[in-house]
C-alpha positions in Angstrom: -36.4 15.7 -4.5 -35.4 12.4 -5.9 -36.6 8.8 -5.7 -34.9 6.4 -3.3 -35.3 3.0 -4.9 -36.3 0.1 -2.6 -38.9 -2.7 -2.8 -41.3 -3.5 0.0 -39.6 -6.8 0.5 -36.2 -5.2 0.8 -37.4 -2.5 3.1 -38.9 -5.2 5.4 -35.6 -7.0 5.3 -33.7 -3.9 6.3 -36.1 -3.1 9.1 -35.9 -6.6 10.5 -32.1 -6.5 10.4 -32.1 -3.1 12.2 -34.6 -4.1 14.9 -35.5 -7.8 15.0 -39.2 -8.3 15.9 -40.2 -4.7 15.1 -42.5 -5.6 12.3 -44.4 -8.2 14.3 -44.8 -5.7 17.2 -46.0 -3.1 14.8 -48.7 -5.4 13.5 -49.9 -6.0 17.0 -50.1 -2.3 17.7 -52.0 -1.5 14.5 -54.6 -4.2 15.3 -55.2 -2.3 18.6 -55.6 0.9 16.7 -58.0 -0.8 14.3 -60.2 -1.7 17.2 -60.0 1.8 18.7 -60.4 3.4 15.2 -57.7 5.9 16.1 -54.0 6.1 16.9 -53.4 6.0 20.7 -50.2 5.1 22.6 -47.9 6.7 25.1 -44.9 6.7 22.9 -44.1 5.5 19.4 -41.2 3.2 18.5 -40.5 4.2 14.9 -37.2 5.8 16.0 -35.9 2.3 16.5 -35.7 2.0 12.7 -34.7 5.5 11.9 -31.3 4.4 10.7 -32.8 2.3 7.9 -34.2 5.5 6.2 -31.1 7.6 7.0 -29.0 5.1 5.1 -31.5 4.5 2.3 -31.8 8.3 1.8 -28.0 8.7 1.8 -28.2 10.9 4.9 -30.4 13.4 3.1 -33.8 15.0 4.0 -36.4 13.2 1.8 -38.0 16.5 0.8 -35.4 19.3 0.6 -32.4 17.1 -0.1 -30.2 18.8 2.5 -27.3 16.6 3.7 -27.6 16.0 7.4 -25.2 14.5 9.9 -24.8 10.7 9.5 -24.2 7.8 11.9 -25.3 7.5 15.5 -24.5 11.1 16.3 -26.7 12.2 13.3 -29.9 10.7 14.6 -30.7 13.8 16.5 -30.8 15.8 13.2 -33.1 13.3 11.4 -36.8 13.0 12.2 -38.9 10.0 11.2 -41.7 11.6 9.4 -45.2 10.1 8.8 -46.1 10.9 5.2 -49.8 10.6 6.1 -50.2 12.0 9.6 -51.1 9.4 12.2 -53.2 11.3 14.8 -55.1 14.1 13.0 -55.0 16.1 9.8 -55.1 19.9 9.7 -56.3 21.7 6.6 -53.6 23.3 4.5 -52.9 26.0 3.7 -53.9 28.0 6.7 -54.8 31.7 6.3 -51.3 32.6 7.6 -49.5 30.3 5.3 -51.5 31.7 2.4 -50.4 35.2 3.3 -46.8 34.3 4.0 -46.3 32.3 0.8 -48.8 34.4 -1.3 -50.8 31.4 -2.3 -53.9 31.6 -4.4 -54.8 28.2 -5.7 -57.8 27.7 -8.0 -58.3 24.2 -6.6 -59.1 22.7 -3.2 -56.6 20.9 -1.0 -58.8 18.8 1.3 -60.5 19.3 4.6 -59.2 18.6 8.1 -59.8 15.2 9.8 -60.0 14.8 13.6 -58.6 11.3 13.2 -55.4 10.7 11.3 -54.3 7.7 9.2 -54.1 5.5 12.3 -53.6 2.2 10.3 -50.5 3.7 8.7 -48.8 4.7 12.0 -46.6 1.7 11.8 -46.5 1.1 8.0 -42.9 1.3 6.8 -44.1 2.6 3.5 -45.5 5.7 5.3 -42.1 6.8 6.7 -39.2 8.9 5.6 -36.5 10.7 7.4 -36.4 14.5 7.1 -34.8 17.6 8.5 -36.6 19.3 11.3 -37.7 22.2 9.1 -39.4 20.0 6.6 -41.0 17.8 9.3 -41.9 20.2 12.2 -42.2 23.5 10.5 -43.6 22.6 7.1 -45.2 19.1 7.3 -46.5 18.9 10.9 -50.0 17.4 10.7 -50.8 18.7 7.2 -51.6 16.4 4.3 -53.2 18.3 1.4 -55.2 16.2 -1.2 -57.0 17.1 -4.5 -59.7 14.5 -3.7 -62.9 15.0 -1.8 -62.6 12.0 0.5 -59.9 11.0 3.0 -59.5 7.3 3.7 -58.1 7.6 7.2 -59.3 4.1 8.0 -57.5 2.4 5.2 -54.1 0.8 4.7 -54.8 -0.2 1.1 -52.4 1.9 -1.0 -54.5 1.4 -4.1 -57.4 3.0 -2.4 -55.2 5.6 -0.8 -53.9 6.7 -4.2 -57.5 7.7 -5.1 -57.3 10.4 -2.5 -55.0 12.2 -5.0 -52.4 13.4 -2.6 -50.9 16.8 -3.4 -47.5 15.9 -2.0 -44.9 13.4 -3.4 -43.6 10.4 -1.5 -40.0 9.6 -2.6 -39.4 6.2 -1.0 -39.8 3.2 -3.3 -42.2 3.0 -6.3 -45.5 3.8 -4.6 -45.5 7.3 -6.1 -44.3 9.2 -9.2 -40.6 9.7 -9.5 -40.1 13.3 -8.3 -37.5 14.0 -11.0 -40.1 13.3 -13.6 -42.3 16.2 -12.5 -39.9 18.6 -10.7 -36.9 20.2 -12.4 -34.8 23.3 -11.7 -34.2 26.6 -13.4 -30.8 27.4 -11.8 -31.3 27.3 -8.1 -35.1 27.4 -8.3 -37.3 24.3 -8.5 -40.2 24.4 -11.0 -42.9 21.9 -12.1 -42.4 20.0 -15.3 -45.1 19.2 -17.8 -48.3 20.9 -18.9 -49.7 23.6 -16.5 -53.0 22.5 -15.1 -52.2 18.8 -15.3 -52.3 16.8 -12.0 -48.6 16.1 -11.9 -47.8 19.8 -12.6 -50.0 20.8 -9.7 -48.6 18.2 -7.4 -45.1 19.5 -8.2 -46.2 23.1 -7.5 -47.8 22.2 -4.2 -44.8 20.2 -3.1 -42.5 23.1 -3.9 -44.8 25.5 -2.1 -45.5 23.2 0.9 -41.8 22.6 1.8 -40.9 26.2 0.8 -38.3 24.8 -1.6 -38.1 28.0 -3.7 -38.7 30.7 -1.0 -37.6 31.8 2.5 -35.1 29.0 3.0 -31.8 30.7 2.2 -29.7 27.7 3.1 -31.2 25.7 0.3 -30.7 28.4 -2.2 -27.1 29.0 -1.1 -26.2 25.3 -1.2 -27.7 24.9 -4.7 -25.9 28.0 -5.9 -22.6 26.6 -4.7 -23.3 23.4 -6.5 -24.1 25.2 -9.8 -21.0 27.3 -9.5 -18.7 24.3 -9.1 -20.5 22.1 -11.6 -20.4 24.8 -14.3 -16.6 25.2 -13.9 -16.2 21.4 -13.9 -18.2 21.1 -17.1 -15.9 23.7 -18.8 -12.9 21.7 -17.7 -14.1 18.1 -18.3 -12.1 18.0 -21.6 -9.1 20.0 -20.3 -5.9 18.8 -21.9 -4.3 19.0 -18.4 -5.1 15.6 -16.8 -5.1 17.1 -13.3 -7.8 19.6 -14.2 -9.7 17.1 -16.3 -9.8 14.4 -13.6 -10.7 16.9 -10.9 -13.6 18.2 -13.1 -14.9 14.7 -13.7 -14.8 13.9 -10.0 -16.8 17.1 -9.3 -19.4 16.1 -11.9 -19.7 12.5 -10.7 -20.1 13.6 -7.1 -22.7 16.3 -7.9 -24.8 14.0 -10.0 -24.7 11.1 -7.5 -27.8 10.4 -5.3 -25.4 10.5 -2.3 -24.8 14.2 -2.7 -27.1 17.0 -1.6 -29.6 18.6 -4.1 -29.1 15.9 -6.7 -32.2 16.9 -8.7 -30.9 20.5 -8.9 -27.4 19.3 -10.0 -28.8 16.8 -12.6 -31.2 19.4 -14.0 -28.4 22.0 -14.3 -26.0 19.5 -15.9 -28.6 18.6 -18.5 -28.8 22.3 -19.4 -25.0 22.4 -19.7 -25.1 19.6 -22.2 -27.9 21.0 -24.2 -27.6 24.8 -24.0 -24.3 26.1 -22.7 -25.4 29.8 -23.0 -28.4 29.2 -20.8 -26.2 27.3 -18.4 -23.9 30.3 -18.2 -26.9 32.5 -17.4 -27.8 30.2 -14.5 -24.2 30.1 -13.4 -24.0 33.9 -13.4 -27.3 34.2 -11.6 -26.0 31.8 -8.9 -22.8 33.8 -8.4 -24.8 37.0 -8.3 -27.0 35.5 -5.6 -24.1 34.3 -3.5 -22.4 37.8 -3.7 -25.7 39.5 -2.8 -26.1 37.5 0.3 -22.5 37.9 1.4 -21.7 34.2 1.1 
């Protein structure tokens, strides 16, 4: 995961340019939900502003950083995801998820709620676009927290922060920059910082929740390919042959850009290349071995 920088004012501007009048209509709907004390409508209209987040996120899933199809045709691949669920919240992890992912946390991750965060159903700082695996399979109606109380009837982000959400929200500056607390050892994401600290645990839960390190072979394969090409490029960045040197620099620039898939993985690996080339070589060899073992 990486952060996608945008201010609230700029996001509002982008939404209004995409769908004039959407923000005012959203306010009217939310006031209705406030009176009902729950989310209730036949069909939501957040898909009307899906393109805002697709462009903002450079066509990538907010959570796994896979590159999805762009433009009008790509809208079918992108889901508008409510960070805090709008209708209800299920307790996570379930017994099956615990078994499947072999989870054994020493901390609680919040209770279920029969009513979701209805006041955030049309809050543009509660949206992101994601792939269908991250949204439908992994995220669904789950929203784990370290805190003891859910503020489903609040749209005050200062208060909502005291819930101590386990997951990271990568849009704007409401939350911690994911790159500050999640890094990579080769193709595998790991938490940064001191084990047991809140940020460390948030990173671990986010990695587990979206299955960023296990079961999702496409993610591992794509990261392995990036590491393979980035390592060769690093070795050739000072090549006396300008053709090889320029090609290497282009590969590096593209891999480290936020427009490319798996930017956090690429940046983490490149930092290792600059600091410890022998360790980088080990990660490179492990990536190649992985690709060969899977027949890629």
